[in-house]
C-alpha positions as a Markdown table, in Angstrom:
| # | Residue | x | y | z |
|---|---|---|---|---|
| 1 | Met | -4.0 | 0.6 | 31.2 |
| 2 | Asp | -4.3 | -1.6 | 28.1 |
| 3 | Asn | -1.2 | -3.1 | 26.6 |
| 4 | Leu | -0.1 | -0.6 | 24.1 |
| 5 | Gly | 0.9 | -3.4 | 21.7 |
| 6 | Asp | -2.7 | -4.5 | 21.7 |
| 7 | Ile | -3.7 | -1.0 | 20.6 |
| 8 | Leu | -1.2 | -1.1 | 17.7 |
| 9 | Asp | -2.2 | -4.5 | 16.4 |
| 10 | Pro | -5.5 | -3.3 | 14.9 |
| 11 | Val | -3.6 | -0.5 | 13.2 |
| 12 | Arg | -1.1 | -2.9 | 11.7 |
| 13 | Lys | -3.9 | -5.1 | 10.5 |
| 14 | Gln | -5.5 | -2.1 | 8.8 |
| 15 | Val | -2.1 | -1.4 | 7.0 |
| 16 | Ile | -2.1 | -5.0 | 5.9 |
| 17 | Asp | -5.7 | -4.7 | 4.6 |
| 18 | Leu | -4.8 | -1.5 | 2.7 |
| 19 | Lys | -1.8 | -3.2 | 1.1 |
| 20 | Asp | -4.1 | -6.1 | 0.1 |
| 21 | Ala | -6.6 | -3.6 | -1.4 |
| 22 | Leu | -3.8 | -1.9 | -3.3 |
| 23 | Ala | -2.6 | -5.3 | -4.7 |
| 24 | His | -6.1 | -5.9 | -6.0 |
| 25 | Ala | -6.3 | -2.5 | -7.5 |
| 26 | Arg | -2.9 | -3.1 | -9.2 |
| 27 | Tyr | -4.2 | -6.4 | -10.6 |
| 28 | Arg | -7.2 | -4.6 | -12.1 |
| 29 | Tyr | -4.9 | -1.9 | -13.4 |
| 30 | Asp | -2.7 | -4.5 | -15.1 |
| 31 | Gly | -5.9 | -6.1 | -16.7 |
| 32 | Leu | -6.9 | -2.7 | -18.1 |
| 33 | Asp | -3.4 | -2.1 | -19.4 |
| 34 | Leu | -3.7 | -5.4 | -21.4 |
| 35 | Ile | -7.0 | -4.3 | -22.8 |
| 36 | Val | -5.7 | -0.9 | -23.9 |
| 37 | Glu | -2.9 | -2.6 | -25.9 |
| 38 | Gln | -5.6 | -3.7 | -28.3 |
| 39 | Val | -7.0 | -0.2 | -28.9 |
| 40 | Ala | -6.3 | 0.8 | -32.5 |
| 41 | Asp | -6.1 | 4.5 | -32.1 |
| 42 | Gly | -2.5 | 5.3 | -31.1 |
| 43 | Lys | -3.4 | 8.7 | -29.6 |
| 44 | Val | -5.9 | 7.1 | -27.3 |
| 45 | Arg | -3.6 | 4.3 | -26.4 |
| 46 | Gly | -0.8 | 6.7 | -25.7 |
| 47 | Ala | -2.9 | 9.0 | -23.5 |
| 48 | Val | -4.2 | 6.0 | -21.5 |
| 49 | Gln | -0.8 | 4.6 | -21.1 |
| 50 | Glu | 0.5 | 8.0 | -19.8 |
| 51 | Ile | -2.4 | 8.0 | -17.3 |
| 52 | Phe | -1.6 | 4.4 | -16.3 |
| 53 | Ala | 2.1 | 5.3 | -15.8 |
| 54 | Leu | 1.1 | 8.2 | -13.4 |
| 55 | Ala | -1.4 | 5.9 | -11.6 |
| 56 | Gly | 1.3 | 3.2 | -11.3 |
| 57 | Asp | 3.7 | 5.8 | -9.8 |
| 58 | Lys | 1.1 | 6.8 | -7.3 |
| 59 | Met | 0.4 | 3.2 | -6.3 |
| 60 | Asp | 4.1 | 2.6 | -5.8 |
| 61 | Gly | 4.3 | 5.7 | -3.6 |
| 62 | Ile | 1.3 | 4.6 | -1.5 |
| 63 | Asp | 2.7 | 1.1 | -1.2 |
| 64 | Gly | 6.0 | 2.5 | 0.0 |
| 65 | Met | 4.2 | 4.7 | 2.6 |
| 66 | Leu | 2.3 | 1.7 | 3.9 |
| 67 | Asp | 5.5 | -0.3 | 4.2 |
| 68 | Asn | 7.1 | 2.6 | 6.1 |
| 69 | Leu | 4.1 | 2.9 | 8.4 |
| 70 | Tyr | 4.0 | -0.8 | 9.1 |
| 71 | Arg | 7.8 | -0.7 | 10.0 |
| 72 | Asp | 7.2 | 2.3 | 12.2 |
| 73 | Leu | 4.4 | 0.7 | 14.0 |
| 74 | Ser | 6.4 | -2.5 | 14.6 |
| 75 | Asp | 9.3 | -0.5 | 15.8 |
| 76 | Leu | 7.1 | 1.5 | 18.2 |
| 77 | Asp | 5.7 | -1.8 | 19.5 |
| 78 | Arg | 9.1 | -3.2 | 20.2 |
| 79 | Lys | 10.1 | 0.0 | 22.0 |
| 80 | Leu | 6.9 | -0.1 | 24.1 |
| 81 | Glu | 7.6 | -3.7 | 25.0 |
| 82 | Ala | 11.1 | -2.8 | 26.1 |
| 83 | Leu | 9.7 | 0.1 | 28.2 |
| 84 | Glu | 7.1 | -2.2 | 29.8 |
| 85 | Arg | 9.8 | -4.7 | 30.8 |
| 86 | Lys | 11.8 | -1.9 | 32.5 |
| 87 | Val | 8.8 | -0.8 | 34.6 |
């Protein structure tokens, strides 16, 4: 049987890659937010900022879920290693 830690490593890498992609999305989000500050129409600017606030909340939520998933995977890996040492 394969080492279960070896099976979890690619999943942890995917979580890291997702967090990296999220960081790039947040960078673009921040750039768009700076551009919107220059929009003269207050209603448009306000609507866009409201949408950005919701998007920011969603990105924060996804980031937190990814952090939890990574911690869970690492904890599972440690538990599996402990079980393998007992066997």
